[in-house]
C-alpha positions in Angstrom: 216.0 2.3 -59.4 212.9 1.7 -58.0 210.8 -1.2 -59.5 206.9 -0.6 -59.4 205.2 -3.8 -58.4 202.0 -4.1 -60.9 200.4 -6.1 -58.7 200.6 -3.7 -55.4 196.9 -2.8 -55.0 195.8 -6.5 -55.3 194.6 -8.4 -52.4 196.9 -11.4 -51.4 195.3 -14.7 -52.6 193.1 -15.3 -55.4 193.1 -11.8 -56.7 197.1 -11.4 -56.4 197.2 -14.4 -58.2 195.2 -13.8 -61.3 196.8 -10.7 -61.4 200.5 -13.0 -61.4 198.7 -15.2 -64.0 197.9 -12.5 -66.1 201.5 -10.9 -66.2 202.7 -14.3 -66.7 200.5 -16.4 -68.4 202.9 -19.7 -68.5 202.4 -20.1 -64.9 198.8 -20.8 -65.2 197.6 -24.2 -64.4 194.0 -25.3 -64.0 192.9 -28.5 -63.0 190.2 -30.2 -66.1 188.2 -32.2 -63.5 188.0 -35.0 -66.1 186.1 -37.8 -64.4 183.8 -35.1 -63.1 182.6 -33.2 -66.5 182.2 -37.4 -67.9 180.1 -38.0 -64.8 178.4 -34.9 -65.5 177.7 -35.9 -69.0 176.8 -39.2 -68.4 174.2 -38.0 -66.1 172.9 -35.6 -68.8 172.9 -38.1 -71.4 170.6 -40.4 -68.8 168.6 -37.6 -68.0 167.8 -36.8 -72.1 167.1 -40.7 -72.4 164.6 -40.8 -69.9 162.7 -37.6 -71.6 162.8 -38.6 -74.9 161.6 -41.6 -73.8 158.7 -39.7 -72.2 158.6 -37.2 -75.1 157.7 -40.1 -77.7 155.0 -41.8 -75.3 153.5 -38.4 -75.1 153.8 -37.9 -79.2 151.6 -41.2 -79.3 149.0 -40.5 -77.4 148.6 -37.4 -78.4 148.8 -37.9 -81.9 145.5 -40.7 -81.1 143.7 -38.0 -79.1 140.8 -35.7 -81.2 140.7 -33.1 -78.3 141.7 -30.0 -79.7 145.2 -29.5 -81.8 146.7 -32.6 -79.9 146.9 -34.8 -82.7 149.1 -32.1 -84.8 151.3 -31.2 -82.1 154.0 -33.8 -83.6 153.5 -32.2 -87.3 152.8 -28.6 -86.6 155.0 -25.9 -84.2 151.9 -23.2 -84.1 149.6 -26.3 -82.7 152.1 -27.3 -79.9 153.3 -24.2 -79.3 149.5 -23.1 -78.4 148.9 -26.0 -76.2 148.1 -24.2 -73.5 144.8 -23.4 -75.5 144.0 -27.4 -74.9 145.2 -27.4 -71.3 148.0 -29.9 -71.6 151.2 -28.5 -71.9 153.3 -31.9 -71.0 154.3 -32.3 -74.6 155.5 -28.8 -74.7 157.3 -28.7 -71.8 159.4 -31.9 -72.3 160.5 -30.1 -75.7 161.4 -27.2 -74.0 163.3 -29.2 -71.2 165.0 -31.4 -73.8 166.2 -28.1 -75.4 167.3 -26.6 -72.5 169.0 -29.7 -71.9 170.8 -30.9 -75.1 172.1 -27.2 -75.3 174.1 -28.2 -71.5 175.4 -31.4 -73.2 176.4 -30.1 -76.3 178.8 -27.6 -75.2 
């Protein structure tokens, strides 16, 4: 009786190892990179904190500015989303950058 090797078409190395892991999931072991993941979260947290301060400063400046719709940015998404009409998208860019980082941070 001849046995058929289900991995015979896989190249030796990662492809064959992955195929073996699929057949026998109990042999799968993966490193968590816990310290690196923690370090990355700390860097993201520091970056978000800095951007948060920049956003607060921008909101304060814009709320005191009578130009265009700047004074409404902090309370009206429509005004903020159309801030390019006022020639100043700093606050909107900060919001969007923070949004992306928070999404990554909160995974």
